[in-house]
C-alpha distance (Angstrom), angle and dihedral (degrees) to the residues before:
residue distance angle dihedral
V1 . . .
D2 3.66 . .
L3 3.71 105.2 .
A4 3.84 130.8 -172.0
L5 3.67 114.5 -172.0
A6 3.78 98.7 -157.7
A7 3.78 121.0 111.2
T8 3.74 87.2 -121.3
S9 3.79 135.3 5.4
R10 3.78 126.2 -99.3
A11 3.72 87.8 -124.7
A12 3.81 90.0 57.6
I13 3.69 91.0 51.1
E14 3.75 90.7 50.1
V15 3.80 90.9 51.5
A16 3.86 89.3 49.5
A17 3.76 89.1 50.2
A18 3.84 93.5 51.2
A19 3.94 89.7 47.6
D20 3.88 92.7 41.6
A21 3.79 86.7 -125.8
P22 3.86 123.8 151.8
L23 3.65 126.5 -109.3
R24 3.87 126.9 -139.1
P25 3.76 111.1 -92.6
S26 3.84 90.0 -119.9
D27 3.90 92.5 58.0
A28 3.74 104.4 75.6
V29 3.79 154.3 -15.6
D30 3.84 130.7 -129.4
A31 3.79 127.2 -119.3
H32 3.85 89.1 -76.2
G33 3.78 95.5 53.0
V34 3.82 94.1 -106.1
S35 3.83 120.4 137.1
T36 3.75 110.6 -103.9
I37 3.84 140.0 -179.3
D38 3.70 91.8 -162.2
A39 3.72 109.9 104.5
E40 3.86 97.0 -156.3
A41 3.80 88.5 53.2
A42 3.80 89.6 48.5
L43 3.83 89.4 55.0
A44 3.70 89.0 59.7
G45 3.86 92.5 43.6
A46 3.72 129.5 40.2
Q47 3.75 142.6 -77.8
L48 3.76 115.6 -108.0
P49 3.87 119.1 -128.5
A50 3.74 123.2 -107.7
G51 3.76 111.8 -113.9
G52 3.79 99.1 25.9
V53 3.63 117.1 -114.6
K54 3.85 98.0 -2.9
G55 3.84 89.1 49.3
A56 3.94 88.3 50.9
L57 3.75 88.7 51.9
L58 3.80 92.8 49.5
A59 3.74 89.2 47.4
L60 3.81 91.8 52.9
L61 3.76 88.4 51.5
V62 3.79 90.6 52.5
E63 3.74 90.4 47.3
V64 3.88 92.1 52.4
L65 3.90 90.7 47.4
A66 3.89 101.6 41.9
G67 3.78 95.9 29.3
G68 3.79 112.9 26.5
L69 3.90 99.7 35.5
T70 3.77 94.3 42.3
G71 3.88 93.9 48.6
S72 3.84 90.8 -126.2
D73 3.83 124.8 135.1
L74 3.80 116.8 -63.7
A75 3.86 112.0 -128.8
P76 3.75 94.3 -119.6
D77 3.87 91.1 50.2
S78 3.82 94.9 55.3
N79 3.77 122.8 88.4
D80 3.77 95.9 -174.9
Y81 3.87 119.0 50.7
H82 3.77 91.0 -165.5
T83 3.80 99.1 54.0
M84 3.85 102.2 33.7
N85 3.66 119.5 126.1
R86 3.79 102.8 -110.0
G87 3.85 124.7 -157.4
L88 3.80 129.7 -147.1
F89 3.75 123.5 -146.5
L90 3.80 118.5 -173.2
L91 3.73 123.3 -171.0
A92 3.80 120.7 -164.6
V93 3.59 123.7 -171.0
D94 3.86 126.4 -171.6
P95 3.90 104.4 -141.6
A96 3.80 85.3 -154.7
S97 3.84 93.2 64.2
T98 3.84 90.3 58.5
R99 3.78 122.0 99.6
D100 3.83 101.9 -42.3
G101 3.80 88.0 -31.7
A102 3.77 87.9 -73.8
F103 3.81 97.9 142.8
D104 3.76 103.5 114.1
V105 3.85 109.0 -168.3
E106 3.83 90.2 -178.3
R107 3.72 93.1 56.6
L108 3.75 92.5 44.5
L109 3.88 93.2 51.0
E110 3.97 89.9 45.1
R111 3.94 89.0 55.0
F112 3.79 87.2 55.6
G113 3.90 94.2 46.4
G114 3.81 96.2 -103.2
K115 3.75 137.0 111.3
A116 3.75 130.9 -126.5
């Protein structure tokens, strides 16, 4: 799963800026940290996390894993989104190594209405 934890993608903000279209107030802040619906101002500011504080903490965890542990650029240290040195962190878990191999993905998916 490739997971971004922002309320909207930077690409969506760039598209909105090119079309002079507004953002949702929950998408971004301007360079002064004030909520904005102006996509150009958002590009100079920052994206907001999806899920409020919990989303922000998950984003911090992702930043630590994909940025800090890999030695790549940290998001706050990069001035250019398009040329930053991005890191990749991959976590692989063997379900058989869990408590007596009891993790049953099929049962979990069925509980949520899906199929394995």
